[in-house]
N, C-alpha and C positions, 0 to 999 in steps of 0.2 A: 504494500500500500504506500502511496506517495503521501508524505506528511505535509503539514501546513508549511513547514520550512521550504520544501521544494515548490509547492504551489505558490506561496507568497513571493519566492524569488522570481518566478516567471512573471507574476503580476508587477513586481518592481521593474523588471526589464522592459515589459510592455509600456509601463508608465514613462520610463525614461526615454524610450524611443518615440512615443507619441508626443512628448513635451520637449523634445530636443530643440533647443534654440542656440546651441553652441556653448551655452554657459552651464555651470554646475547647477544641479537642481537640489534644493534643500530637502532633506529627508522628511522634515515636518510637512512639506507640501505633498510629498508622495503618500505619506501616512494618512493625511487628510483626504486626499482624492480617493484612496483605496479603502478607507474606513478601517485601517489597521493600526495596531499599537506601534507607536514610534519606538518604544523601548525594544519590542520584539524585532522590529525591522533593523535596529542598530546591530543586533547579533547577526542577522542574515546578511546585511551588506558588508559587514566586516569579513565574513567568509568569502563573499563574492569578490571583494577587493583583493584579498590574499590569494584567491584562486584565479585572478587575472581576467575576470568578467567585467569588472567596473574599475574606474579610477575615482578617487575621492580627494577632496580638498577641504581643509578645515578653515575656520575663521569667516570673516565677512566675505560674502560671495562664494562661500564653499558649498559643498554638497557632493553629488555623484553624477557621473555620466558614463555612457557606454564607451568601451575601448575600441569597438569595431562597429561596422555597419550591421544592422539587424539581419541581413542576409547571411552574415558570417557566424551566427550563433545557432548551432543545432540545439534544439530543446533537450536532447539527450545529454549534452555537455552540461547544461545548467542543472538538470536533475541529478546527474551523477556527482557533481561537485557538492550539492546540498544534501543528497541522500546517501551517498556512497554507492556501492554496487546496486544495480537494479535486478540482480539475479534472484530467481524465484526459490532456489534451494541453496543451502549452505555449501554443498560440495562444488558448486560452480561460482562461488562468490569471489574467486581469485585469491583467497587467503591461502596461506601455506599449509593448512591442515588438509590432508587428502583423505578421502573416504576409503576405508579399507575394502569396501565392496565395489569400488569403482569398476573393476574389470569384469564383474559378474552381475552388475546392476542392470536389470531389464527395463527400468524406467529412465535411466540416464539419457538415452537418445531423445526421449520425449521432452525432458527438461531442457536439454541443449537446444532443441528446435524451438521450444517456447521462448527461451531466453533470446535466441536470435531474432525471433519475430518482435519481441518487445524492444530490443536494441535497435533493430532496423526501423521500426515505427518511429521511435523518438528521435533518432538521428536523421530521419528523412524530413522532419519538420523543422523549420527555422523560426526564429523570433519574427522574422518578416511575414511568414505564413500566418502566424497568429494575429499580426497587425492587420492583415488584409481580410481576415474573416469577418463576416457580417453577423451580427447578433440576431 
C-alpha cells in the first residue's frame, strides 16, 4: 500500500509544477493549497531535497522548486524515494536477506511478474502525465 508520504509527495510535485513561476514556492503556500499539514510536509520535502527531486532555499524568498522538467520525473522514482521498494513480497525487496526457498518456490515467478507490472506502470507515468489529466 502506498502511504500518505508517497501520495503527498506526488501532490507536492504537482503543486510545484502547476505554480512554477521561476521562483521558490513557500511550503506554507503548498500546504494551504493542498489542505495538508505544513509540519508533515516539512518531513516529506526534506527527503525529497536529499533525494534530488527538489531544491530548497531558506530565508526571504525561499521555498522549493523542481530540479527538472515535469516530463523528466517518473512517478515510480518519486514513490520509491518516499516509500522504499514497491515490491509486493519481502524476498524481492532487494534486501540482502535471501529466501531459503527461492529455488523451489512455485509462487516466485508470479510475484516477479506482478512486481514488474507495478514497476512498469509507475515508471511509465510522469509528473507531466498527471498534470495533463483532467478531473
